[in-house]
C-alpha positions in Angstrom: 5.6 80.3 -203.2 4.4 76.8 -204.0 2.6 77.8 -207.2 5.8 79.0 -208.8 7.6 75.8 -207.8 4.9 73.7 -209.3 4.8 75.6 -212.6 8.6 75.4 -213.0 8.9 71.8 -211.5 12.1 73.1 -210.0 11.7 72.1 -206.4 8.9 69.6 -205.8 10.7 68.4 -202.7 10.0 71.8 -201.2 6.7 72.7 -202.8 4.8 69.5 -201.7 5.6 69.7 -197.9 5.0 73.5 -198.0 1.6 73.0 -199.7 0.7 70.1 -197.3 1.5 72.4 -194.3 -0.3 75.5 -195.6 -3.5 74.2 -197.1 -5.0 72.8 -193.9 -4.5 76.2 -192.2 -6.4 77.8 -195.1 -9.1 75.2 -195.0 -9.5 75.8 -191.2 -10.1 79.5 -192.0 -12.7 78.6 -194.7 -14.5 76.4 -192.2 -14.5 79.2 -189.6 -16.0 81.6 -192.1 -18.6 79.0 -193.3 -19.7 78.0 -189.8 -19.7 81.6 -188.6 -22.2 82.5 -191.3 -20.0 85.4 -192.5 -19.9 86.2 -196.2 -16.5 87.1 -197.5 -15.2 86.9 -201.1 -12.6 84.6 -202.4 -9.1 86.0 -202.7 -8.4 84.8 -206.2 -11.2 86.3 -208.3 -13.7 87.2 -205.6 -13.3 90.9 -206.0 -13.7 90.9 -209.7 -16.4 88.2 -210.1 -18.0 88.6 -206.6 -17.4 84.9 -205.7 -18.2 84.0 -202.1 -16.4 81.4 -200.0 -18.4 78.2 -200.4 -18.1 74.4 -200.0 -16.3 74.4 -203.3 -13.5 76.5 -201.8 -13.2 74.0 -199.0 -13.2 70.9 -201.3 -10.6 72.6 -203.5 -8.2 73.2 -200.6 -8.6 69.6 -199.3 -8.0 68.1 -202.8 -4.8 70.2 -203.2 -3.5 69.0 -199.8 -4.3 65.4 -200.7 -2.5 65.7 -204.0 0.5 67.1 -202.3 0.5 64.2 -199.8 0.2 61.7 -202.7 3.2 63.3 -204.4 5.2 63.2 -201.2 4.4 59.5 -200.8 5.4 58.4 -204.4 8.9 57.5 -205.0 11.0 60.1 -206.8 12.4 59.3 -210.2 
């Protein structure tokens, strides 16, 4: 789970590539739902707060993938 690795800062060498590999897959699913005009709720708090998938969900996923790519490109100290 990348989130645990990020919180603990234990294995960024593993979390960043894993995040970079998984986020585009999730973003493709969000695009499919958005263009298919289906309405589903977000997984995080969607069932509690009734939050639908929107462009914000897509932007969030893209930004996370970009941050992971930047962290992979920077030299490790």
